[in-house]
C-alpha positions in Angstrom: 4.1 20.1 -24.4 3.0 16.5 -24.0 4.6 16.6 -20.5 1.9 19.0 -19.3 -0.2 17.0 -16.8 -3.4 18.5 -18.3 -2.7 16.9 -21.7 -4.4 13.6 -22.2 -1.6 11.1 -22.5 -0.9 9.1 -25.7 -2.4 11.7 -28.0 -1.1 13.5 -31.0 -0.4 16.0 -32.5 1.7 18.3 -30.3 -0.7 21.2 -30.4 -3.9 20.6 -28.5 -7.3 22.3 -28.1 -8.1 23.8 -24.7 -11.6 22.8 -23.5 -12.7 23.1 -19.8 -9.2 23.4 -18.6 -7.9 20.3 -20.4 -5.5 20.2 -23.4 -7.1 17.6 -25.6 -6.6 16.2 -29.2 -9.0 17.3 -31.9 -11.5 15.1 -33.6 -9.1 15.3 -36.6 -5.9 17.1 -37.4 -5.0 20.2 -39.5 -2.0 20.7 -41.6 -0.1 23.9 -40.9 2.1 25.2 -43.8 5.3 27.3 -43.4 4.7 30.2 -45.9 8.4 30.6 -46.4 8.7 27.1 -47.9 5.2 26.3 -48.9 5.7 22.9 -47.2 4.2 21.3 -44.1 5.4 22.8 -40.8 3.4 20.6 -38.4 -0.1 19.3 -37.7 -2.4 20.5 -34.9 -5.7 19.5 -33.4 -8.8 20.3 -35.3 -12.2 20.4 -33.6 -15.5 19.1 -34.7 -19.0 20.4 -33.9 -19.2 18.3 -30.7 -16.0 19.9 -29.4 -17.2 23.3 -30.3 -20.4 22.7 -28.3 -18.3 21.4 -25.4 -16.1 24.5 -25.4 -19.2 26.8 -25.3 -20.7 24.6 -22.6 -17.5 24.8 -20.5 -17.4 28.6 -20.9 -21.1 28.9 -19.9 -20.5 26.7 -16.8 -17.5 28.7 -15.8 -19.2 32.1 -16.2 -21.2 32.4 -13.0 -18.1 32.0 -10.7 -15.8 34.0 -12.9 -18.2 36.9 -13.3 -18.4 37.4 -9.5 -14.7 36.9 -9.0 -13.5 40.4 -7.8 -12.0 42.4 -10.6 -8.7 42.6 -8.6 -8.4 38.8 -8.8 -9.2 38.8 -12.5 -6.5 41.5 -12.9 -3.9 39.5 -11.1 -4.7 36.5 -13.3 -4.1 38.6 -16.4 -0.8 39.8 -15.0 0.3 36.2 -14.3 -0.6 35.3 -17.9 1.4 38.3 -19.2 4.4 37.3 -17.1 4.2 33.7 -18.4 4.0 34.9 -22.0 7.0 37.2 -21.5 9.0 34.4 -20.0 8.5 32.3 -23.1 8.7 35.2 -25.6 11.5 33.7 -27.7 9.6 30.5 -28.1 6.4 32.3 -29.1 8.3 34.6 -31.5 10.0 31.7 -33.4 6.8 29.8 -33.7 5.0 32.9 -34.9 7.6 33.4 -37.7 7.3 29.8 -38.7 3.5 29.8 -39.0 3.0 33.4 -40.2 6.1 34.3 -42.1 7.1 37.7 -40.6 10.8 38.3 -39.8 11.8 37.1 -36.4 12.5 40.6 -35.1 8.9 41.6 -36.1 7.5 38.5 -34.5 9.4 39.5 -31.3 7.7 42.9 -31.5 4.3 41.2 -31.8 4.9 39.0 -28.8 6.2 42.0 -26.8 3.1 44.0 -27.9 0.9 41.2 -26.8 2.4 41.2 -23.3 2.0 45.0 -23.2 -1.6 44.7 -24.3 -2.5 42.3 -21.5 -0.9 44.5 -18.9 -2.5 47.6 -20.3 -6.0 46.1 -20.0 -5.1 44.7 -16.6 -4.4 48.3 -15.4 -7.9 49.4 -16.4 -11.0 49.4 -14.2 -14.8 49.4 -14.5 -15.9 51.7 -11.7 -19.6 52.4 -10.9 -20.6 55.9 -12.0 -23.1 58.0 -10.1 -25.2 59.7 -12.7 -27.4 61.6 -10.3 -27.9 61.8 -6.6 -30.2 64.1 -4.6 -32.5 63.9 -1.6 -35.0 61.8 -3.6 -33.0 59.4 -5.7 -29.6 57.8 -6.5 -28.9 56.7 -10.1 -25.8 54.6 -10.7 -24.4 53.2 -13.9 -22.5 49.9 -13.6 -20.9 47.6 -16.2 -21.9 43.9 -16.0 -20.2 41.1 -17.9 -22.0 39.7 -20.8 -21.4 35.9 -20.6 -19.7 33.7 -23.2 -17.6 35.8 -25.6 -16.4 34.3 -28.9 -13.1 35.7 -30.2 -12.3 35.1 -33.9 -8.9 36.2 -35.1 -7.1 36.5 -38.4 -3.7 35.3 -39.7 -1.8 38.6 -40.0 -1.3 39.3 -36.3 -2.6 36.1 -34.7 -1.3 36.7 -31.2 -1.7 40.4 -30.8 -5.2 40.5 -32.1 -6.1 37.6 -29.8 -4.9 39.6 -26.8 -7.0 42.7 -27.9 -10.1 40.5 -27.4 -9.2 38.0 -24.7 -7.7 40.5 -22.2 -10.6 42.9 -21.9 -13.2 40.1 -22.1 -11.6 38.3 -19.1 -11.0 41.4 -17.1 -14.7 42.4 -17.5 -15.7 39.0 -16.1 -16.7 37.1 -19.3 -15.6 33.7 -20.3 -14.1 33.1 -23.8 -14.1 30.6 -26.7 -11.3 31.6 -29.1 -10.9 30.5 -32.7 -7.8 31.4 -34.6 -7.4 31.4 -38.4 -6.7 27.9 -39.6 -3.5 28.9 -41.3 -2.0 30.4 -38.1 -3.4 28.3 -35.2 -0.1 27.4 -33.4 0.7 30.5 -31.3 -2.9 30.6 -30.1 -2.7 26.9 -29.1 0.6 27.5 -27.4 -1.1 30.4 -25.5 -3.9 28.0 -24.6 -1.3 25.6 -23.1 0.2 28.6 -21.2 -3.2 29.5 -19.7 -4.3 26.0 -18.8 -2.7 26.2 -15.3 -3.3 30.0 -14.9 -7.1 30.2 -15.2 -10.0 28.2 -13.8 -11.3 25.5 -16.1 -13.6 26.8 -18.8 -12.7 30.5 -18.4 -10.7 30.3 -21.6 -11.3 27.7 -24.3 -9.5 27.4 -27.7 -10.7 25.5 -30.7 -9.4 25.2 -34.2 -11.3 24.6 -37.4 -10.9 24.7 -41.2 -13.2 27.7 -41.5 -16.1 25.3 -41.2 -17.3 26.0 -37.6 -17.5 29.7 -37.4 -21.2 29.9 -38.2 -22.0 27.5 -35.5 -20.1 29.6 -33.0 -21.6 32.9 -34.0 -25.1 31.6 -34.0 -24.8 29.6 -30.8 -27.6 30.5 -28.4 -25.2 30.4 -25.4 -22.9 33.0 -26.9 -23.5 36.5 -25.7 -20.9 38.4 -27.9 -18.8 37.9 -30.9 -15.5 39.9 -31.4 -14.3 39.4 -34.9 -11.3 40.7 -36.9 -11.1 39.8 -40.6 -12.3 40.8 -44.0 -15.3 43.0 -44.7 -16.9 40.2 -46.7 -16.7 37.7 -43.8 -17.7 40.4 -41.3 -21.0 40.8 -43.2 -21.6 37.1 -42.8 -20.8 37.3 -39.1 -23.1 40.3 -38.6 -25.9 38.4 -40.4 -25.4 35.3 -38.3 -25.7 37.0 -34.9 -29.0 38.8 -35.9 -31.2 35.9 -34.8 -30.1 36.2 -31.2 -29.2 39.9 -31.3 -25.7 39.2 -29.9 -23.4 42.0 -29.0 -20.7 42.3 -31.8 -17.4 44.0 -32.5 -16.2 43.9 -36.1 -12.7 45.1 -37.1 -12.7 44.7 -40.8 -10.8 45.6 -44.0 -9.4 48.9 -45.1 -8.2 50.8 -48.2 -6.3 53.4 -46.3 -5.2 56.4 -48.2 -2.1 58.6 -47.6 -2.4 62.2 -48.7 0.9 63.9 -49.2 0.8 67.7 -49.0 3.1 69.9 -51.1 5.3 71.2 -48.3 7.0 67.9 -47.2 10.5 66.6 -47.4 10.0 63.9 -50.0 12.9 61.7 -48.9 11.8 61.6 -45.3 8.2 61.1 -46.0 8.8 58.4 -48.7 10.6 56.2 -46.2 7.7 56.5 -43.7 5.1 55.8 -46.3 7.0 52.8 -47.6 7.2 51.3 -44.2 3.5 52.0 -43.5 2.6 50.2 -46.8 5.0 47.3 -46.6 5.1 46.3 -43.0 4.1 42.6 -42.5 4.4 42.3 -46.3 1.5 44.7 -46.6 -0.8 42.3 -44.7 -2.2 44.9 -42.3 -5.7 46.2 -42.3 -4.4 49.7 -41.5 -1.5 49.6 -43.9 -1.2 52.4 -46.4 -3.0 51.0 -49.5 -3.0 54.2 -51.8 -0.8 57.3 -51.9 -2.0 60.6 -53.4 0.9 62.9 -54.3 0.8 66.5 -55.7 2.0 67.0 -59.2 5.1 68.9 -58.1 6.4 66.0 -55.9 5.2 63.1 -57.9 8.4 62.2 -59.8 10.6 62.6 -56.7 8.2 60.4 -54.6 8.1 57.7 -57.2 11.9 57.7 -57.4 12.4 57.4 -53.6 9.8 54.6 -53.3 11.5 52.6 -56.1 14.9 52.9 -54.3 13.4 51.7 -51.1 11.6 48.8 -52.8 14.7 47.7 -54.6 16.8 47.7 -51.5 14.5 45.5 -49.4 15.7 42.0 -48.6 13.0 39.4 -48.8 13.4 35.9 -47.5 12.6 33.4 -44.7 11.8 35.3 -41.5 14.2 33.1 -39.6 17.1 34.6 -41.6 18.5 37.6 -39.7 19.1 39.5 -43.0 15.4 39.3 -44.0 13.5 42.6 -44.0 10.3 41.3 -45.5 8.8 37.8 -45.3 6.4 35.9 -47.5 2.6 36.3 -47.8 1.0 34.2 -45.2 -0.9 31.7 -47.3 -1.4 30.4 -50.8 -4.9 31.9 -51.2 -3.6 35.4 -50.4 -0.5 34.8 -52.6 -2.7 34.0 -55.6 -5.0 37.0 -54.8 -2.1 39.4 -54.8 -0.7 37.9 -58.0 -4.1 38.9 -59.5 -3.5 42.5 -58.4 -0.1 42.5 -60.1 -1.7 41.5 -63.3 -4.2 44.3 -62.9 -1.4 46.8 -62.1 0.5 45.9 -65.3 -2.7 46.4 -67.3 -3.9 49.7 -65.8 -0.7 51.3 -64.6 3.1 51.3 -64.9 5.1 49.0 -62.6 8.3 50.7 -61.6 9.6 48.2 -58.9 8.9 44.6 -58.3 5.8 43.4 -60.1 6.3 39.6 -60.3 6.1 36.8 -57.8 9.4 35.3 -56.7 10.4 32.0 -58.3 11.7 30.6 -55.0 9.8 28.3 -52.8 7.2 29.9 -50.6 4.7 32.7 -51.1 7.1 35.6 -51.9 6.2 38.8 -53.7 8.7 41.6 -53.6 7.7 45.2 -52.7 6.0 46.6 -55.8 5.4 50.2 -56.7 2.9 51.2 -59.4 2.5 54.7 -60.9 0.3 56.3 -63.5 -2.6 54.0 -62.6 -6.3 54.9 -63.0 -8.6 55.4 -60.1 -11.0 52.6 -61.3 -8.2 50.0 -61.3 -8.7 47.1 -58.8 -5.5 48.0 -57.1 -7.0 51.4 -56.2 -10.6 50.3 -55.5 -10.0 47.1 -53.5 -7.9 46.1 -50.6 -4.8 44.3 -51.9 -3.5 43.1 -48.5 -0.1 42.7 -49.9 3.1 44.6 -50.8 1.8 46.4 -53.9 1.4 50.2 -53.6 -0.2 52.5 -56.2 1.0 56.1 -56.3 -1.6 58.5 -57.7 -1.1 62.1 -58.8 -3.3 65.0 -57.9 -3.5 68.7 -58.8 -6.2 69.9 -56.4 -6.2 69.0 -52.7 -10.0 69.0 -52.6 -9.9 66.4 -55.4 -7.4 64.3 -53.6 -9.6 64.2 -50.5 -12.6 63.4 -52.5 -10.8 60.5 -54.2 -9.4 59.3 -50.9 -12.9 59.1 -49.5 -14.4 57.5 -52.5 -14.4 54.0 -51.0 -16.7 51.7 -49.0 -13.9 51.4 -46.4 -13.1 53.8 -43.6 -10.6 52.2 -41.3 -7.6 54.6 -41.3 -5.7 57.2 -43.2 -2.6 59.4 -43.0 -1.8 63.0 -43.9 1.8 64.2 -44.4 2.6 67.9 -44.2 4.9 70.4 -42.6 2.1 72.8 -41.7 0.4 71.0 -38.9 -2.6 73.3 -38.8 -3.3 72.6 -42.5 -2.6 68.9 -42.1 -5.1 68.7 -39.2 -7.7 70.4 -41.3 -7.2 67.8 -44.0 -7.3 65.0 -41.5 -10.7 66.2 -40.3 -12.0 65.7 -43.8 -10.9 62.0 -44.1 -13.8 59.6 -43.6 -12.1 57.0 -41.4 -12.0 55.9 -37.8 -8.4 56.8 -37.3 -6.2 59.4 -39.1 -2.5 59.8 -38.4 -0.6 63.0 -39.2 3.1 62.6 -40.0 3.2 59.1 -38.5 1.5 55.8 -39.1 0.3 52.6 -37.3 0.7 54.0 -33.8 -1.9 52.2 -31.7 -1.5 52.8 -28.0 -3.5 50.3 -25.9 -5.3 53.1 -24.0 -6.5 54.8 -27.2 -9.8 53.5 -28.7 -9.7 52.2 -32.3 -12.6 51.5 -34.7 -13.6 51.7 -38.3 -16.1 53.8 -40.2 -18.4 52.7 -43.1 -17.8 49.1 -44.0 -14.5 48.9 -42.1 -16.1 47.9 -38.8 -18.5 48.3 -36.0 -17.8 49.0 -32.4 -14.5 49.9 -30.7 -11.4 48.0 -29.6 -8.8 49.1 -27.1 -8.9 51.9 -24.6 -11.6 52.2 -22.0 -14.3 52.2 -24.7 -12.9 48.9 -26.0 -13.1 47.4 -22.5 -16.7 48.5 -22.0 -17.6 46.8 -25.3 -17.3 43.6 -23.3 -19.9 44.7 -20.8 -23.6 45.5 -20.5 -24.2 49.0 -19.3 -26.7 48.7 -16.5 -28.6 51.6 -14.8 -29.6 51.1 -11.2 -32.2 53.8 -10.3 -33.0 53.9 -6.6 -35.5 55.9 -4.7 -34.4 57.2 -1.3 
């Protein structure tokens, strides 16, 4: 990377910030830990407040020219970025596994999904819409870019969730300052290097912090919009911080997604899908299945199947081809999930897993908990780890009420052979997305957003693109 002509020579570490088209060292450095070992992976650049201000200033300076660049030219720039990312997909996937922990094959899926996401947004458009036209008037709705957009991304899908923000923001004519999570900055910084020669200076800027600069970004008077993915607690802080300037905001926050199993399913088939939906990415998915409600008649069989699946899962370093589940991403989350395990042992019966691995790294095996009370932490809160409570119900109405009894409303699933009945149940689930007989399918052209305290605004699809614009009505007399 140091061979890149835009990198200032003689600087360390290897991973640099991108500010105004130049790859530069940070004011200090940041240690990045490999979660599979718990040891130092590498160091990267860490920005200070002055570099944050420089990044915002560069984005502000680049906005006028980029905003009037024809959308077709912006589209072609995105397609060149997608091609460049695809060409280096193996490099990105390995780095993603090393910093995030997920198995290499899953990292490959994330990189491939990131390429597809860029191309999907590049295929979209923002046409003017004639709302009314007659002999006396012509009223047209257009979508204008907002200005400087801040993209703040989490550590569970650091590359894919970056693309969900950066691609539509750039297509719409905005400029961007991106800030990844401090525990997974490397793939974002590598993406910055990739973009340094593919975008005009200042159109995309990337800084890294130790969770100490976010407030300055979200409150910055030259920032027009904040697109944030992370916890509900942090999302509330972001929402409060933008109030002073009434910035546009998109929040994709936490979830406590319930799966409701109906009494007409094939338990073996459904159990495998529920297990995958709960344990993917070591359970570190906002839309992962966090609770399962099973009718009395199927409860024992479901628990048995889930235990078999948990016990058969191979956990290990994501670079090992045999690994099916990697570690939790960071020590803070590791300790948090260990607290959920203690709660599960107190308030329920652990029937698979239940203890952190004694090996190096942040490993917790897939854990299944039965006979647990609804007021247990594992049921009420978002565990964000591979620990799944299985709850019994006698009345479907009761199961729906219990599933909805949460401050969250991100996603949910219904599993049943009678599609009409399953659809009727899905309509009663208070969440932004409900899947029936499948889970975690998120096509780029379909909008996605949360209800209640799981978020605000929409990502993906045409609605997600328009979130990065100001709707403007031009009302003309003839």
